[in-house]
C-alpha positions, 0 to 999 in steps of 0.5 A: 499499499502507498501513502496512507491519509486520515480520509477525508471528512465530507459534509453529511449531505454530499455523503448522503448524495453519493450513499444514495447513488448506491440506494437509487441503483439498488432500486432501479436495477432490480425494477430493470432486471428483476421482472425480466429475471422473474419471467425467463427464470420462472418461480421454481428457478427464482426460488432455488436462487433464493434459498441459495443466496440466502444460505450463503449469506450465513457465512458471509455474515460469519465471514464479517465478524460485525465489520459493518459496524465494528469496522466502521466505528474503528476505523472512523476513530483512527482517521485523524492519526495516519500511524494509528489508522495504518497499524489498525487497518493492517490489524483488521485486514488480517482478521478479515481474511483469516474469517473469510477463509474459515468462512468459505470451508465451512461453507462448503461442508455444509452444502455437502452435509445437506442432501437437498443443497448437495442435489443442487451442488453447482448453483451452490457452489457458484454462490460459495464464490460470494461467500469468498469475495463479499467479505474481501471487499472491505466496504467498512473500510471506506465508509469508516474513512467517509469515502461515500463517493468511491463507494458509489462510483464503484458501485455504478460502474459494477451495476451497469456492467451487470445489467449489460451482461445480464440481458447478453446471458440469460435467455432461457430457464436453462440460464439459473446457472449462468445467472449465479455466475453472473452474481459471483463475478460482480462480487469478485469485481467489487471486491478487486476494486476496493483492494486495489483502491484501498492502497492509496488510503492506508499502508501495510504495517509489520511491526507493533500489531495487535489484532487479537485485541479486536476479537473481544470487542468485535465479538459483540458486533460478530454475534449481533451481525449473525443473530440479525441474518439467522432471524431474516434468513429463517424464510428462506431456510424453512421454504428451501427445506419443507416447501416446493420451490415454487413457494419460495419464488412466489415469496422472492418477489414480494420480498424483494420489492419490500427490501427495495423500499426499506433501502432507502430508508437505511441509507440515512441511518448508514451515512449518519453512523460515523458522525453520530459515533464521534458526537455521542457523549461529546456534543449531546445537544447536535446528536440528538438534533441529528437523530430527531430530524432523521426520525421525522425523515424516516417516518415521513417516508416509511409510513406512507410507502406501507400504505401504498404498497399494500393499496397497489399489492396485485399491480406491483405483483404482476408488473414485477414478476408477471402473471405467473407470480400473480399470487405474490400478491398476498404475501406483498400485503403481509410484508407491506407492514414490515416497511415502518417495522424495519425502517424503526428499528434500523433506526434505533440501532444505527443512530441510536444504541450503536453510537452510544455503545449499547450492543449487548441491548441489540442482542438481546432484541435480536435474540428475542426476534430469532425465537419469535421467528423461529417458532413462527416459521416452525408453525406456518411455513410447511401448511401456508408456504409463502404466506407462512413465511411472511407473517413469521417474518413480520412477527419477527421484524415486530418483536425486535423492534418492540424489544429496542423500543423498550431496551431504550426506555420511554424518556429516550424515545420521547427525547427524539419522536414527537407523538403528534407528528408521528400521528400525523403521518399515520393519518396522513398515511391512511389518505395515501393508502385510500387515494392508491386504492381509488383507481381500482374502482374504474381501471384494470390492472396493469401499469396504467393503474399502478401508476395512477395509483402511485400518483393519487396516493402521493398527491393526497399525502402531500396535499395533508402534510401541507394542510396540517403544515407539517415542519419537515415537509415544509422545509423540504419543499422551501429547500427545493423551491429556493434552489430552483430559483437560484438556478434559474437566476 
């Protein structure tokens, strides 16, 4: 590695915009490609991909050892001291490499041990490449030094290449394996780009290294990451073991749509984590100001989004998956409720508990989620398939949020969430859902009805917010109008 640097501290707005580029691509690329994949590959093959990808996630997270949180916080704390940054980076790189190797060996041993996975060894083996490559991408390092510009531009280049390659190689149901190979190639490309670029920001140290000093504090984050993965992937684990592949395929459409929406709200939390970690305990007033604004923004978006997805679930399932996936609308209506639940849970995790060093409280909440999700999946998936998986996942996410809210305490929550504004967002969301439902009375299902429903829902929600003079909505619209005025001038 070459010259070390402590990283540039970009503005929160700049970091958010570059991170939003990644978020935008994570939404637009599936919108452009998933409908094509669903129609070409069909429910059975989409189910196979979902099961294999979900199983691989367990080992990807195991190799990650909580770097997504601990690595960001550790690198962020050292970025102002070049020597400390170089030493700490090297120590974490060594740990990451060792964990990646062990997780990869465990993954291939596991798929050979499970007969149902062994029958589809070729597909699972390609996902094994992502187990090796994804942790090696060290995204946590670039987030720690707040190099969101590099992350955003790198992701844009890789996603563009991915879309072009997908339409070139996937044409028939038999191309399922080729598609899995493409996902593996994307993971490898991301890891290679990151490792090459990291040479510009840090130098490898060979003396005075103490990698074992990170293991104890990292252990909590590793348990947190694995606990999250354990309960959030139980849906495909159960579907893959006790249900036909078709059920997993139908469910995959619903889950993909909901996760695209929740990804947007998660962006702000991820961008704010390094800054909040610095402010916690040193500038409590600024800390609370940031998270109070963030809480309002998350509720402002996630509640009407859930109402809208519920209202247009039939049209979304048909547009996104085609007629073979029309049954996905049922599980999509159930999973729509996850949008505000996951958004609020992510807010408490990334902007409240982790910056204050309350990782053990998080671990308790995820343990509750694992227990509730596991029990619900065991009872519901075999008899009800995708519908049972949807109810099980919603129950688990709701249990996590309830546990986190309890552990935060009523006084702390009231300091960042205004009950009156929350009530306003709920009422506005009802208006949004009602507006999105109206076109069903005079239009047939299809893209035109979906577009009309989205427009009507957004229009009614916006009108409600301005009628009640919602402060955040007024501030955002004022800034947009002000910038337009300056641009014309």
